[in-house]
C-alpha positions as CSV (number, residue, x, y, z in Angstrom):
1,M,0.2,-0.1,0.0
2,K,2.6,2.2,1.0
3,K,4.8,1.3,-2.1
4,S,1.5,2.3,-4.6
5,L,1.1,5.8,-3.0
6,K,4.8,6.4,-3.0
7,R,4.8,5.5,-7.0
8,S,1.4,7.6,-7.4
9,L,3.2,10.8,-5.6
10,S,6.4,10.4,-8.0
11,A,4.2,10.3,-11.3
12,G,2.2,13.2,-10.1
13,L,5.2,15.4,-9.1
14,L,7.0,14.2,-13.0
15,L,3.8,15.6,-14.3
16,I,3.7,18.6,-12.6
17,L,7.8,19.3,-13.7
18,I,6.4,18.9,-17.4
19,A,3.8,21.6,-17.1
20,V,6.2,24.1,-15.8
21,L,9.0,23.6,-18.0
22,V,7.1,23.0,-21.2
23,L,3.7,25.2,-21.1
24,P,6.1,28.5,-20.7
25,R,7.9,27.5,-24.2
26,L,4.5,26.8,-26.1
27,A,3.4,30.4,-25.1
28,W,6.7,31.6,-26.3
29,F,6.6,29.9,-29.8
30,S,2.8,30.8,-30.1
31,S,3.8,34.8,-29.5
32,K,6.8,34.5,-32.0
33,D,4.5,33.1,-34.5
34,S,1.7,35.9,-33.9
35,S,4.5,38.6,-34.0
36,N,5.8,37.0,-37.0
37,A,2.7,37.3,-38.8
38,V,1.6,40.9,-37.7
39,V,4.8,41.6,-39.4
40,Q,4.4,39.5,-42.5
41,G,0.9,41.8,-42.8
42,G,2.7,45.3,-43.1
43,G,2.5,45.9,-39.1
44,G,-1.2,44.5,-39.2
45,A,-2.4,46.2,-41.9
46,L,-4.1,44.5,-44.6
47,P,-3.0,45.4,-47.9
48,V,-5.7,46.5,-50.3
49,S,-6.1,47.7,-53.9
50,A,-8.6,50.8,-53.7
51,V,-10.3,53.5,-56.2
52,I,-11.0,57.3,-55.7
53,V,-15.0,57.9,-56.8
54,Q,-15.3,61.1,-59.4
55,P,-18.5,61.8,-61.4
56,D,-18.7,60.3,-64.5
57,T,-21.2,59.5,-67.6
58,M,-22.8,56.0,-67.9
59,D,-24.4,54.7,-70.8
60,N,-27.8,52.9,-70.3
61,V,-26.7,49.8,-72.8
62,L,-29.0,47.1,-74.7
63,K,-27.4,44.1,-75.5
64,A,-28.9,41.8,-78.0
65,A,-27.8,38.9,-80.4
66,G,-27.8,39.2,-83.7
67,T,-27.1,38.1,-87.5
68,L,-25.3,39.5,-90.4
69,V,-27.5,39.3,-93.4
70,A,-26.7,39.5,-97.3
71,S,-28.2,42.6,-98.6
72,E,-29.1,41.2,-101.7
73,E,-29.0,37.3,-101.7
74,L,-29.9,34.2,-104.7
75,F,-30.1,31.3,-107.0
76,V,-29.1,32.0,-110.4
77,T,-31.9,30.2,-112.4
78,T,-32.9,30.0,-116.0
79,E,-36.6,30.9,-117.2
80,I,-35.7,29.0,-120.6
81,S,-35.1,25.2,-120.6
82,G,-32.0,23.8,-122.4
83,M,-28.5,22.6,-122.6
84,V,-25.7,24.4,-121.3
85,R,-23.2,25.5,-123.6
86,S,-20.4,27.2,-121.6
87,I,-19.6,28.4,-118.0
88,H,-18.2,32.2,-117.9
89,F,-17.3,32.4,-114.0
90,D,-15.0,31.2,-111.5
91,E,-16.3,29.8,-107.7
92,G,-16.0,32.3,-105.0
93,T,-15.3,35.4,-107.3
94,R,-16.9,39.0,-107.6
95,V,-19.1,39.5,-110.2
96,K,-20.9,42.9,-111.7
97,Q,-24.3,43.3,-112.9
98,G,-24.8,41.9,-116.4
99,D,-21.7,39.7,-116.4
100,L,-22.2,36.6,-119.0
101,L,-22.4,33.7,-116.0
102,V,-24.0,31.0,-118.3
103,S,-24.5,30.3,-121.8
104,I,-27.5,28.0,-123.3
105,D,-26.9,26.7,-126.6
106,D,-29.4,28.6,-129.0
107,A,-28.8,27.2,-132.0
108,E,-32.3,26.6,-132.7
109,L,-33.3,30.0,-131.6
110,Q,-31.1,31.6,-133.7
111,A,-32.1,29.4,-137.2
112,Q,-35.7,30.5,-136.5
113,R,-34.9,33.9,-136.2
114,D,-32.6,33.6,-139.2
115,K,-35.8,32.6,-141.1
116,A,-37.9,35.2,-139.3
117,I,-36.0,37.9,-140.8
118,H,-35.7,36.2,-144.1
119,Q,-39.4,36.0,-144.1
120,K,-39.5,39.5,-143.2
121,E,-37.7,40.9,-145.9
122,L,-39.9,38.9,-148.2
123,I,-43.1,40.5,-146.8
124,S,-41.3,44.2,-146.6
125,Q,-40.9,43.7,-150.2
126,T,-44.4,42.8,-151.1
127,L,-45.7,45.2,-148.9
128,E,-43.9,47.6,-151.2
129,R,-45.3,46.6,-154.2
130,Q,-49.0,46.2,-152.6
131,R,-48.7,50.2,-151.6
132,V,-47.9,50.7,-155.1
133,L,-50.5,48.7,-156.3
134,L,-53.4,50.4,-154.0
135,E,-52.2,53.9,-155.2
136,K,-53.1,53.0,-158.9
137,E,-56.3,51.2,-157.5
138,A,-54.8,48.1,-159.2
139,I,-55.9,46.1,-155.4
140,S,-58.4,46.1,-152.7
141,R,-57.7,47.7,-149.7
142,E,-58.3,44.4,-147.8
143,A,-55.3,42.5,-150.1
144,F,-52.8,45.2,-148.9
145,D,-54.2,45.3,-145.1
146,K,-53.8,41.4,-145.2
147,V,-49.6,41.9,-146.4
148,Q,-49.7,44.7,-143.6
149,T,-51.0,42.2,-140.9
150,D,-48.3,39.6,-142.4
151,M,-45.5,42.5,-141.4
152,L,-46.9,43.1,-138.0
153,V,-47.1,38.9,-137.3
154,I,-43.6,38.4,-138.4
155,E,-42.1,41.8,-136.5
156,S,-43.8,40.3,-133.1
157,E,-42.2,37.1,-133.7
158,L,-38.7,38.3,-134.3
159,T,-39.0,40.4,-131.0
160,L,-40.3,37.3,-129.1
161,L,-37.5,35.1,-130.5
162,N,-34.6,38.1,-129.6
163,T,-36.1,37.8,-125.9
164,R,-35.6,34.2,-125.9
165,I,-32.6,34.2,-127.2
166,S,-31.5,36.9,-124.7
167,K,-32.8,34.7,-121.7
168,M,-30.1,31.8,-123.1
169,Q,-27.2,34.0,-121.9
170,I,-27.7,34.0,-118.0
171,R,-26.2,37.3,-116.5
172,A,-25.6,38.6,-112.9
173,P,-28.8,40.5,-111.8
174,F,-26.5,42.7,-109.5
175,D,-22.9,43.0,-108.2
176,G,-21.6,40.2,-105.6
177,V,-19.8,37.0,-104.8
178,I,-20.8,34.1,-107.2
179,G,-20.7,30.6,-104.8
180,F,-20.2,26.9,-106.2
181,R,-22.1,25.8,-109.2
182,G,-24.3,23.4,-109.3
183,V,-23.9,22.7,-113.3
184,S,-21.5,21.8,-116.4
185,P,-21.2,22.4,-119.9
186,G,-23.9,19.6,-121.2
187,T,-26.3,19.7,-118.1
188,Y,-30.1,20.0,-119.4
189,L,-31.4,23.1,-117.4
190,Q,-35.0,23.0,-116.9
191,P,-36.6,26.0,-115.6
192,G,-35.7,27.4,-112.1
193,Q,-33.1,24.8,-111.7
194,P,-30.3,26.5,-109.4
195,I,-27.0,27.2,-111.2
196,A,-24.8,28.9,-108.7
197,R,-25.7,31.5,-105.5
198,L,-25.3,34.9,-105.8
199,V,-24.4,37.0,-102.7
200,K,-24.3,40.9,-102.3
201,A,-22.2,41.3,-99.0
202,S,-21.2,44.9,-99.0
203,P,-23.0,46.0,-97.5
204,L,-24.6,43.7,-95.0
205,R,-28.0,44.0,-92.8
206,L,-27.4,43.2,-89.2
207,E,-30.8,41.6,-87.9
208,F,-31.3,41.6,-84.8
209,S,-34.6,41.9,-82.2
210,V,-35.5,43.6,-78.9
211,P,-37.8,43.5,-76.2
212,E,-41.4,45.4,-76.8
213,R,-40.8,47.6,-74.0
214,Y,-38.6,49.5,-76.2
215,Q,-40.0,50.4,-79.2
216,S,-40.5,53.6,-77.6
217,D,-36.7,54.8,-77.7
218,R,-36.4,56.2,-81.1
219,L,-34.4,53.4,-81.8
220,Q,-34.4,54.7,-85.9
221,G,-30.7,56.0,-87.0
222,R,-28.8,54.4,-83.5
223,Q,-25.3,53.4,-83.8
224,V,-25.4,49.8,-83.2
225,G,-21.9,48.2,-82.5
226,F,-21.2,45.0,-82.5
227,N,-18.2,42.1,-82.3
228,V,-18.4,38.6,-84.2
229,A,-15.8,35.6,-83.9
230,G,-12.6,35.8,-85.2
231,Y,-12.3,39.7,-84.8
232,S,-11.4,41.4,-81.5
233,E,-12.3,45.2,-82.7
234,D,-15.6,46.6,-82.8
235,F,-18.0,47.1,-85.8
236,Y,-20.4,49.8,-85.9
237,A,-23.8,49.8,-88.1
238,E,-26.6,52.2,-88.3
239,V,-30.4,50.9,-87.8
240,Y,-32.1,52.0,-90.5
241,A,-35.4,49.9,-90.7
242,I,-37.7,48.7,-88.1
243,E,-41.0,46.3,-88.0
244,P,-43.8,47.5,-87.9
245,S,-45.5,44.9,-85.5
246,V,-44.7,43.2,-82.1
247,D,-43.9,39.2,-82.7
248,E,-47.1,37.8,-80.5
249,R,-45.0,35.1,-79.8
250,T,-41.6,36.4,-78.4
251,R,-42.9,40.0,-77.3
252,S,-40.3,41.2,-79.1
253,L,-39.6,43.7,-82.3
254,M,-37.3,43.1,-85.4
255,L,-34.5,45.7,-86.2
256,R,-32.3,46.2,-89.1
257,A,-29.3,47.8,-89.3
258,L,-26.6,48.4,-92.3
259,Y,-22.7,47.9,-92.3
260,P,-20.8,48.5,-95.3
261,N,-18.6,46.0,-95.2
262,K,-16.4,47.6,-97.9
263,D,-13.6,45.2,-97.3
264,Y,-15.4,41.8,-97.7
265,R,-14.2,40.9,-94.1
266,L,-17.7,39.7,-92.5
267,L,-19.5,37.0,-94.3
268,P,-23.3,36.5,-94.3
269,G,-24.3,33.9,-91.4
270,M,-22.0,35.3,-88.7
271,F,-23.4,35.6,-85.3
272,A,-22.7,39.1,-83.4
273,D,-23.0,40.4,-79.9
274,L,-24.5,43.6,-80.0
275,R,-25.0,46.7,-78.5
276,I,-27.2,49.7,-78.4
277,I,-26.7,52.9,-76.2
278,I,-30.4,53.7,-75.1
279,S,-29.3,56.7,-73.1
280,R,-26.8,59.0,-71.4
281,D,-26.5,59.7,-68.0
282,F,-23.8,62.5,-66.4
283,D,-22.0,62.6,-63.0
284,V,-22.9,59.5,-62.2
285,L,-20.7,57.6,-59.1
286,Q,-19.7,54.3,-60.1
287,V,-17.5,52.0,-58.9
288,P,-16.1,48.8,-59.8
289,S,-18.7,45.6,-59.4
290,E,-16.2,43.7,-57.3
291,A,-16.4,46.4,-54.7
292,I,-20.2,46.0,-53.7
293,I,-21.6,43.4,-51.0
294,P,-24.8,42.1,-51.6
295,Q,-26.8,41.7,-48.7
296,M,-30.9,40.7,-48.1
297,D,-31.3,44.4,-47.4
298,G,-29.6,46.5,-49.7
299,D,-25.8,46.8,-50.6
300,Q,-22.5,47.6,-48.8
301,L,-19.2,48.2,-49.6
302,Y,-16.0,49.5,-47.8
303,V,-14.6,52.8,-47.9
304,Y,-11.1,53.8,-46.5
305,L,-11.2,55.9,-43.6
306,G,-8.0,57.0,-41.7
307,G,-5.9,54.0,-42.8
308,K,-8.6,51.7,-41.6
309,A,-11.7,50.1,-43.9
310,E,-15.3,51.3,-42.7
311,L,-18.0,49.2,-43.8
312,I,-21.0,51.7,-45.1
313,N,-24.4,50.7,-46.5
314,V,-25.2,52.4,-50.1
315,R,-28.4,52.7,-52.3
316,T,-27.2,51.0,-56.4
317,G,-28.7,51.4,-59.5
318,R,-27.5,50.7,-62.8
319,R,-24.9,48.2,-63.8
320,S,-22.7,48.3,-66.7
321,E,-19.9,45.5,-67.6
322,K,-17.5,46.7,-65.1
323,T,-19.2,48.9,-62.7
324,V,-22.2,49.6,-60.8
325,A,-23.7,53.0,-60.2
326,V,-24.1,54.3,-56.3
327,T,-27.0,56.7,-56.3
328,E,-26.8,56.8,-51.8
329,G,-23.9,56.9,-49.3
330,L,-21.3,57.7,-51.0
331,A,-19.7,61.0,-52.0
332,A,-17.3,62.1,-54.5
333,G,-13.5,61.9,-53.5
334,D,-14.5,58.8,-51.3
335,T,-11.9,56.0,-51.3
336,V,-13.4,52.7,-52.5
337,I,-11.4,49.6,-51.8
338,T,-11.8,47.0,-54.3
339,S,-9.6,43.6,-53.2
340,G,-9.4,41.7,-50.2
341,I,-13.4,42.1,-49.6
342,L,-13.9,38.4,-48.0
343,Q,-10.9,39.5,-45.4
344,L,-11.8,42.8,-44.4
345,R,-14.0,43.6,-41.0
346,S,-14.9,47.2,-40.3
347,G,-12.5,49.1,-38.4
348,M,-9.6,46.8,-39.7
349,P,-6.3,48.4,-40.4
350,V,-5.8,48.6,-43.9
351,S,-2.7,49.9,-46.4
352,L,-3.5,51.1,-49.7
353,Q,-1.4,49.6,-52.6
354,G,-1.0,50.9,-56.3
355,A,-0.7,53.5,-58.5
356,G,-1.8,56.8,-56.4
357,F,-1.7,55.4,-53.0
């Protein structure tokens, strides 16, 4: 019993000795780590970025999606059946209005026209003789009128033949780029059969729709900025036509804008992200979107005051791609903190980083 008690006392004394020796050292290390953390944090101040708020203009921008459409586009076809004699264009090249594209064999029509011309010459000679005889009253008026009618008929036939022959030469109806051909020399064409696509890509039309609530914003003549895949630059078109009725299914209004496309860089069918400035406000206080802290009962942000971050309530308004308008709670010249938002607490020391600070 005495031996057990002695062991218990020895163990207790050992634990007390360990506590006395170890705990102060743990506290010292903890204090050292804390001190190092303060030094690394810039003397306890959290480094942050900020902006000084100044009044500026802010655009109310309407964004939409659209499609570039050729100003003119069709499939070149024929009105008259016949065999392709020759093709006069290269695929993918520009052609001018009136350029010959395809010739259809017109040998039979040419022969009919030659025959009609010969008949006209004979009738013309007969008509002159009949006129002399009529003046001498050697023939009746009815006989003369019959020859004169024959002349009118043959002239009509010649006009018809010339028209049909001209249609055997298929020409470009407007300036444009001719696409891939679907026929070859020797192909027998039927009326309406497509030969190749002809596209007028300068200028281009930009077609898009906007919600019906914008119909009162006088969009006619507005400039439209847009971007397309493959180009980093901005392009600009001008609204020239508005559909006179709203689409009942989508409750949207269709618009068309014109883009010159003089260099033919853009192609019909391309998708366009576009934007229209509906209105412009002046002297608006704006802050970067990342500075705003949304709350259930409003918005908040941190401002820099006397070396500390102070959380304030603000009322926000219109938003753009990168900024938010602040209508209440902020004054011109205030410094708004834009980084480290999640680490901040109101009253925390901060140091401003970046140009101007």
